[in-house]
C-alpha positions as CSV (number, residue, x, y, z in Angstrom):
1,M,52.0,-25.7,85.8
2,D,55.0,-28.2,85.4
3,K,54.3,-27.7,81.7
4,N,55.2,-24.2,81.5
5,I,57.8,-24.5,83.6
6,Y,59.6,-26.6,81.5
7,E,58.5,-25.9,78.0
8,N,61.6,-24.5,77.0
9,Q,63.7,-27.6,77.9
10,A,60.9,-29.5,76.1
11,N,61.5,-27.7,73.1
12,A,65.5,-27.3,73.4
13,K,65.4,-31.2,73.1
14,F,62.4,-32.2,70.5
15,S,61.8,-29.5,68.3
16,N,63.7,-28.6,65.6
17,N,66.6,-25.8,64.9
18,S,63.4,-22.7,64.1
19,A,61.9,-24.2,67.3
20,N,64.8,-24.1,69.0
21,Q,65.7,-20.6,67.7
22,S,62.5,-19.3,69.0
23,S,62.7,-21.4,72.5
24,K,65.7,-19.2,73.4
25,L,63.9,-16.2,72.0
26,S,61.6,-16.8,74.6
27,S,63.8,-17.2,77.3
28,F,66.0,-14.3,77.0
29,K,62.5,-12.3,76.9
30,S,61.6,-13.7,80.1
31,L,65.1,-13.2,81.6
32,L,64.6,-9.5,80.4
33,A,61.1,-9.0,81.4
34,I,62.5,-10.1,84.8
35,F,65.5,-8.1,85.0
36,K,63.2,-5.4,84.1
37,T,60.9,-6.0,87.3
38,F,64.6,-5.9,88.8
39,S,65.4,-2.5,87.9
40,K,62.4,-0.5,89.0
41,H,63.7,1.7,91.7
42,Q,62.7,0.2,94.8
43,N,64.0,-3.1,93.0
44,L,67.0,-1.5,92.1
45,A,67.7,0.5,95.2
46,E,67.3,-3.7,96.9
47,I,70.1,-5.0,94.6
48,G,72.6,-1.7,95.0
49,W,71.6,-2.3,99.1
50,L,72.6,-6.0,98.4
51,I,75.8,-5.8,96.6
52,L,77.2,-2.8,99.0
53,G,76.1,-5.1,101.8
54,Q,78.2,-8.4,100.7
55,L,80.6,-6.0,99.9
56,I,80.8,-4.6,103.0
57,S,80.5,-8.2,104.7
58,V,82.9,-9.5,103.3
59,V,85.5,-6.9,104.2
60,L,84.6,-7.2,107.9
61,G,84.6,-10.7,107.9
62,F,88.3,-10.7,106.8
63,V,89.2,-8.1,109.1
64,S,87.5,-9.7,111.8
65,M,89.1,-13.3,111.4
66,K,92.5,-11.6,111.3
67,F,91.9,-10.7,114.7
68,L,90.1,-14.2,115.6
69,T,93.2,-16.2,114.0
70,S,95.8,-14.6,116.0
71,M,94.6,-16.8,119.1
72,G,96.4,-19.4,117.3
73,T,95.5,-22.7,115.7
74,K,94.5,-24.5,118.4
75,E,92.2,-22.2,120.4
76,F,90.8,-21.1,116.5
77,G,90.0,-24.8,116.5
78,K,87.9,-24.8,119.7
79,Y,86.1,-21.6,118.4
80,A,84.9,-23.9,114.9
81,L,83.8,-26.8,117.1
82,V,81.4,-24.0,119.2
83,L,80.2,-22.9,115.9
84,T,79.4,-26.4,114.9
85,I,77.5,-26.9,118.0
86,A,75.6,-23.3,117.3
87,A,75.1,-24.4,113.3
88,F,73.6,-27.9,115.4
89,V,71.4,-25.8,117.3
90,S,70.3,-23.7,114.1
91,A,69.8,-26.9,112.3
92,I,67.3,-28.8,114.1
93,L,65.4,-25.6,115.3
94,Y,66.0,-22.3,114.3
95,G,66.2,-23.0,110.8
96,P,63.8,-24.9,110.6
97,A,61.4,-22.0,112.3
98,E,63.0,-19.6,110.0
99,Q,61.7,-21.8,107.0
100,G,58.2,-21.8,108.2
101,F,57.7,-18.1,109.4
102,V,59.4,-16.5,106.0
103,R,57.1,-19.4,103.8
104,F,53.6,-18.3,105.3
105,Y,54.3,-14.9,106.1
106,F,52.8,-13.4,102.6
107,E,49.9,-15.6,103.0
108,Y,49.1,-14.0,106.7
109,A,49.8,-10.4,106.1
110,N,47.8,-10.8,102.9
111,K,44.9,-11.5,105.3
112,G,45.8,-8.9,107.7
113,N,47.1,-10.9,110.4
114,A,51.2,-9.8,110.0
115,R,51.5,-8.2,113.8
116,T,49.8,-11.5,115.2
117,Y,52.5,-13.1,113.0
118,V,55.7,-11.6,114.0
119,A,54.3,-11.4,117.6
120,L,54.4,-15.2,117.6
121,F,57.6,-14.6,116.4
122,Y,59.0,-13.0,119.5
123,K,57.2,-15.2,121.2
124,F,59.2,-18.2,120.1
125,L,62.8,-16.4,120.0
126,I,61.8,-16.0,123.8
127,R,60.8,-19.4,124.9
128,T,63.7,-21.4,122.8
129,G,66.1,-19.1,124.3
130,M,64.5,-19.7,128.3
131,G,65.1,-23.6,127.3
132,W,68.4,-23.4,125.9
133,L,69.3,-21.5,128.9
134,V,68.3,-23.9,131.3
135,I,70.0,-26.5,129.4
136,I,73.4,-24.5,129.5
137,L,73.0,-24.0,133.3
138,L,72.3,-27.9,133.7
139,A,75.3,-28.1,131.8
140,I,77.7,-26.7,134.3
141,P,77.1,-28.9,137.1
142,V,77.4,-32.0,134.7
143,N,80.8,-30.6,133.1
144,N,82.2,-30.6,136.6
145,H,81.1,-33.5,138.0
146,F,82.7,-35.3,134.7
147,R,85.8,-32.6,135.7
148,A,86.3,-31.9,132.1
149,S,88.6,-29.0,131.1
150,E,86.0,-26.3,130.3
151,S,85.1,-23.7,132.6
152,A,81.7,-22.9,134.1
153,F,82.3,-19.4,132.8
154,G,83.4,-21.0,129.4
155,I,80.4,-22.9,128.9
156,L,77.8,-19.9,130.1
157,I,79.4,-17.4,127.6
158,M,79.5,-20.3,124.3
159,G,76.0,-21.7,125.2
160,L,74.7,-17.6,125.5
161,Y,76.8,-17.0,122.1
162,I,74.7,-19.8,120.7
163,I,71.4,-18.7,121.1
164,A,72.5,-14.9,120.4
165,F,73.7,-16.0,117.3
166,C,70.7,-17.9,116.2
167,S,68.4,-15.5,117.4
168,S,70.0,-12.7,115.3
169,N,70.1,-14.9,112.2
170,L,66.4,-15.3,112.1
171,Y,65.6,-11.7,112.7
172,N,67.9,-11.4,109.2
173,S,65.3,-13.5,107.4
174,M,62.3,-11.2,108.8
175,L,63.7,-8.1,107.8
176,N,64.3,-9.8,104.4
177,I,61.0,-10.9,103.8
178,L,59.8,-7.8,104.2
179,R,62.1,-6.6,101.5
180,K,64.1,-4.0,104.3
181,R,67.2,-4.2,102.3
182,K,68.7,-1.0,103.4
183,I,68.1,-1.3,107.0
184,N,68.9,-4.8,107.2
185,T,72.0,-4.3,105.7
186,I,72.9,-1.4,107.6
187,L,72.6,-3.5,110.6
188,Q,74.7,-6.5,109.5
189,V,77.0,-4.2,108.8
190,V,76.7,-2.6,112.2
191,E,76.5,-5.9,114.1
192,R,79.9,-6.9,112.0
193,S,81.6,-3.6,113.1
194,L,80.4,-4.0,116.7
195,I,82.4,-7.8,116.6
196,I,85.8,-6.2,115.5
197,L,85.6,-3.3,117.8
198,F,84.8,-5.6,120.9
199,V,87.5,-8.3,119.8
200,F,90.1,-5.5,119.4
201,L,89.0,-3.8,122.6
202,M,89.4,-7.7,124.2
203,T,92.8,-8.2,122.8
204,L,93.9,-4.8,124.3
205,T,92.9,-6.1,128.1
206,T,93.3,-9.5,128.1
207,T,94.5,-12.8,126.2
208,L,92.5,-13.8,123.1
209,T,91.0,-17.5,123.3
210,A,88.4,-18.7,122.2
211,N,86.4,-17.8,125.3
212,T,87.2,-14.3,125.1
213,G,86.6,-14.2,121.7
214,F,82.8,-15.3,122.5
215,L,82.4,-12.7,125.2
216,A,83.1,-10.3,122.9
217,I,80.7,-11.2,119.8
218,L,78.2,-11.9,122.7
219,I,78.0,-8.5,123.6
220,A,77.7,-7.4,120.1
221,L,75.0,-9.4,119.1
222,I,72.9,-9.0,122.3
223,L,73.0,-4.8,121.6
224,V,72.3,-5.7,118.0
225,I,69.6,-8.1,118.5
226,F,67.8,-5.2,120.4
227,L,68.1,-2.6,117.5
228,K,66.8,-5.2,115.3
229,T,64.0,-5.5,117.7
230,I,62.8,-2.1,117.8
231,V,63.3,-2.1,113.6
232,L,61.4,-4.6,113.0
233,S,58.5,-4.1,115.3
234,K,58.2,-0.7,113.3
235,F,57.7,-1.8,109.8
236,I,54.8,-4.1,110.3
237,P,51.6,-3.5,109.4
238,I,49.0,-2.9,112.3
239,G,46.3,-5.7,110.6
240,N,43.0,-6.6,111.9
241,A,41.6,-5.9,115.3
242,L,41.2,-9.6,116.5
243,N,39.3,-10.3,120.2
244,K,40.9,-12.7,122.4
245,S,38.7,-16.0,120.7
246,E,40.0,-15.0,117.6
247,L,43.4,-14.4,118.6
248,A,44.0,-17.6,120.4
249,A,42.1,-19.2,116.8
250,I,44.6,-17.7,114.4
251,R,47.6,-18.2,116.6
252,K,46.9,-21.9,116.8
253,E,46.6,-21.9,113.4
254,M,49.3,-20.4,112.6
255,I,51.4,-22.5,115.0
256,K,50.1,-25.9,113.5
257,V,50.6,-24.4,109.7
258,I,54.5,-23.5,110.7
259,A,55.0,-26.5,112.7
260,T,54.0,-29.1,110.1
261,F,55.7,-26.9,107.4
262,S,59.1,-26.9,109.5
263,F,59.1,-30.3,111.1
264,P,60.6,-32.0,107.9
265,F,63.3,-28.9,108.0
266,A,64.4,-30.3,111.8
267,I,65.2,-34.0,110.1
268,W,67.0,-32.5,107.7
269,G,68.8,-30.1,109.9
270,I,70.7,-32.9,111.5
271,T,71.3,-35.2,108.6
272,G,72.5,-31.9,106.8
273,W,74.8,-30.9,110.1
274,L,76.8,-34.5,109.6
275,Q,77.0,-33.4,105.6
276,S,78.3,-30.0,107.0
277,N,79.9,-29.8,110.1
278,S,80.5,-33.4,111.2
279,E,83.9,-33.6,109.8
280,R,85.8,-30.9,112.1
281,W,84.3,-33.3,115.1
282,V,86.2,-36.2,113.1
283,I,89.3,-34.0,112.5
284,A,89.2,-33.6,116.3
285,K,89.1,-37.4,117.1
286,Y,91.8,-38.2,114.4
287,L,93.9,-35.5,113.8
288,T,94.2,-32.2,116.1
289,T,92.6,-29.2,117.4
290,A,94.7,-27.4,116.1
291,D,94.1,-28.9,112.2
292,V,90.4,-28.2,113.0
293,G,91.5,-24.9,113.1
294,I,93.3,-24.8,109.6
295,F,90.6,-26.5,108.1
296,S,88.0,-24.0,109.4
297,V,89.6,-20.9,108.2
298,M,89.5,-22.7,104.3
299,A,86.1,-23.8,105.0
300,I,85.2,-20.4,105.9
301,L,86.8,-18.9,103.1
302,A,84.9,-21.4,100.9
303,N,81.7,-20.2,102.4
304,Y,83.2,-16.1,101.2
305,L,83.2,-17.4,98.0
306,V,80.3,-19.3,97.8
307,A,77.7,-19.6,100.4
308,L,77.6,-15.9,101.3
309,P,77.1,-14.3,97.9
310,S,74.6,-17.0,97.0
311,G,72.7,-16.5,100.4
312,I,72.6,-12.7,100.0
313,I,71.0,-13.2,96.3
314,S,69.0,-15.5,97.4
315,Q,67.8,-13.5,100.6
316,F,66.9,-10.7,97.5
317,M,64.9,-13.5,95.1
318,Q,63.3,-16.3,97.6
319,P,61.1,-13.3,98.9
320,I,59.7,-12.5,94.8
321,I,59.4,-16.3,94.6
322,Y,57.7,-17.1,97.5
323,E,55.3,-13.9,97.3
324,N,54.6,-14.7,93.5
325,I,53.8,-18.4,93.9
326,S,51.4,-17.5,97.2
327,A,49.3,-15.6,94.6
328,T,47.8,-19.1,93.9
329,A,44.9,-16.9,91.6
330,D,47.5,-15.3,89.3
331,A,48.8,-18.0,86.8
332,Q,51.1,-15.5,85.3
333,K,52.5,-14.6,88.7
334,I,53.1,-18.2,89.8
335,A,55.0,-18.3,86.4
336,K,57.2,-15.4,87.0
337,G,58.4,-16.9,90.3
338,F,59.3,-20.5,89.0
339,K,61.1,-18.3,86.2
340,T,62.8,-16.5,89.2
341,L,63.8,-19.7,90.6
342,K,65.5,-21.0,87.5
343,Y,67.4,-18.2,87.5
344,L,68.6,-18.3,91.2
345,I,69.6,-21.6,90.0
346,A,71.9,-20.9,87.3
347,I,73.5,-17.7,89.3
348,N,74.4,-20.1,91.8
349,I,76.1,-22.7,89.4
350,M,78.2,-19.5,87.8
351,L,79.0,-18.9,91.4
352,A,80.6,-22.5,92.1
353,V,82.5,-22.3,88.5
354,F,84.0,-18.7,89.5
355,A,85.1,-19.5,93.1
356,T,86.7,-22.8,92.3
357,L,88.8,-21.2,89.7
358,F,89.5,-18.0,91.8
359,S,90.6,-20.0,94.5
360,T,92.9,-22.1,92.2
361,F,95.0,-19.2,91.7
362,L,94.5,-17.1,94.9
363,G,94.0,-19.3,97.5
364,K,96.8,-19.3,99.3
365,Y,97.0,-15.4,99.6
366,L,93.4,-15.4,100.7
367,I,94.2,-17.4,103.5
368,L,97.1,-15.4,104.3
369,L,95.3,-12.5,104.0
370,I,93.0,-13.2,106.6
371,S,95.6,-15.7,109.1
372,N,98.5,-16.6,109.2
373,K,101.3,-19.1,107.8
374,E,100.2,-21.8,110.1
375,F,96.9,-21.4,108.3
376,A,98.3,-21.8,104.8
377,A,99.4,-25.4,105.0
378,Y,97.0,-26.9,103.0
379,W,96.1,-23.7,101.2
380,F,96.0,-26.3,97.8
381,I,92.8,-28.4,98.8
382,L,91.0,-24.9,98.9
383,P,89.8,-25.2,95.2
384,L,88.2,-28.4,96.0
385,L,86.6,-26.9,99.1
386,C,84.8,-24.7,96.8
387,L,83.8,-27.0,94.2
388,G,81.8,-29.0,96.8
389,A,80.8,-25.9,98.4
390,G,79.5,-24.9,95.0
391,L,77.5,-28.3,94.2
392,F,75.8,-28.6,97.8
393,N,74.7,-25.1,97.6
394,I,73.1,-25.9,93.7
395,A,71.3,-28.9,95.2
396,Q,70.3,-26.6,98.3
397,T,68.7,-24.1,95.8
398,L,66.7,-27.1,93.7
399,I,65.2,-27.9,97.1
400,T,63.1,-24.8,96.3
401,I,61.3,-26.5,93.6
402,G,60.0,-28.8,96.1
403,V,59.4,-26.3,99.1
404,V,57.0,-23.8,97.4
405,R,55.1,-26.6,96.3
406,N,54.8,-27.2,99.7
407,V,56.1,-30.7,99.8
408,P,59.5,-30.5,101.4
409,K,59.2,-33.8,102.6
410,I,60.0,-35.4,99.6
411,Y,63.6,-34.3,100.1
412,L,63.8,-36.3,103.9
413,W,65.4,-39.4,102.3
414,P,68.0,-37.3,100.6
415,K,69.1,-35.5,103.4
416,V,69.2,-38.8,105.4
417,I,71.0,-41.0,103.4
418,T,73.7,-38.2,102.6
419,G,74.0,-37.4,106.2
420,F,75.3,-40.7,107.3
421,F,77.1,-41.2,103.7
422,A,79.0,-37.6,104.6
423,L,80.3,-39.0,108.1
424,F,80.8,-42.3,106.7
425,L,83.4,-40.8,104.1
426,N,84.7,-38.3,106.6
427,I,85.8,-41.1,109.1
428,L,87.4,-43.0,105.9
429,F,89.3,-40.1,104.4
430,I,90.4,-38.3,107.4
431,S,92.0,-41.7,109.3
432,R,93.7,-42.6,106.1
433,F,94.7,-38.9,104.1
434,G,94.6,-36.5,107.4
435,I,93.5,-33.0,105.9
436,V,93.7,-33.6,102.4
437,G,91.0,-36.6,102.9
438,I,88.6,-34.0,103.8
439,A,88.6,-32.3,100.2
440,I,88.1,-35.5,99.1
441,S,85.3,-36.6,101.2
442,L,83.3,-33.3,101.0
443,A,83.7,-33.3,97.1
444,I,82.4,-36.8,96.4
445,T,79.4,-36.4,99.4
446,A,78.4,-33.0,97.3
447,L,78.3,-34.4,93.8
448,F,76.3,-37.6,95.5
449,Y,73.4,-35.2,97.2
450,L,73.3,-33.1,93.9
451,V,72.8,-36.0,91.8
452,F,70.2,-37.0,94.3
453,I,68.4,-34.0,94.7
454,I,68.5,-33.8,90.8
455,F,66.6,-37.4,90.8
456,V,64.4,-36.4,93.2
457,N,62.8,-33.3,91.3
458,N,62.2,-35.5,88.0
459,R,60.2,-37.2,89.9
460,L,58.2,-34.8,91.2
461,T,58.2,-32.7,88.1
462,R,56.9,-35.9,86.3
463,S,53.9,-37.0,88.9
């Protein structure tokens, strides 16, 4: 398998000119074959809905940001800090579970157990939601005991928002694995539209703060989660009829398989969070909450330019990769899956270059478009933030090489080491250079992480 995947690279390095031309022609034909596969009626429609969804998501995201940044840099900084808590919860629990549920869906669906699999997904959401709700309710008296500034209402609303946010994202992945791009795009547009509507209504009735903003978003998320549940249940095939003992056995097997596969992602999640979110808390410590708000707007822009388009493309291509590689008895399908992965990596490299150049010339105007002059004071660090985000995104895509071979644990140490390395650099550069130091720290960390992942992958392919 490894020999087939890297055949073109070996030819390019060791063969003569004639062999090089043959290799390039072979690569071109492979790319053309994949494009032809994508251009079939169903896949062409999926691509169309992905592009449309991306454009609408960006536009609606800009509109919602315009409303939310009207709360001012300090309140928006508080809003951004809560988002990092949501990212932490997602990183240690919902994100790893997402990897497991997506990775093994086709294997159980092919055995006629798709409905049992999705029922387990629902049970996971309900139980984790109830668990986090208990933690939120316990946090209120603890907050009062230490006489913290946050109100009980604020803690409750922010906690419920985190549960709803993480759950909604998990639904998106399940709908994508079913290749329901059109309905998923519509639901995501509805979600963003409702968020804008409720935030706008909130500005008409009261002063927009972080807490009132989260309340508006929470209402929108609850409505959309209800719709996503109806839609997901509709598209799941009925499958096998199982008695109680068979059902219990298959559920036990599913839990074991998903948990075993997902556990390394939870460890990565903690260190990955240190790498991607700790800088906001370091800013709050050494600078101000207003500075957190200023930086967060630029970080969100970098996300729109790099991670958002990459994520949407990955949502389309990764199910194809997993579906083909899961066909363990079909060598041709496996080869197709790995070739698709190579093109996904190439797309992410192009996105990183484009975002860096685009933000160099138009970064300031983009910040003013979604916020105001308060947030544009350090616009010149946006290109470096985009470069760092791009390098990180390329590394994350390269991890798929180990994931599809069911050895995600090989990335554990790169994640752990890079996470603490990022925290160290954040403290060092932010304490010395302020907001400018953030961009330097993130770029160095992302480059270090990328090199580390390439090193690990090279060892994997040689073994």
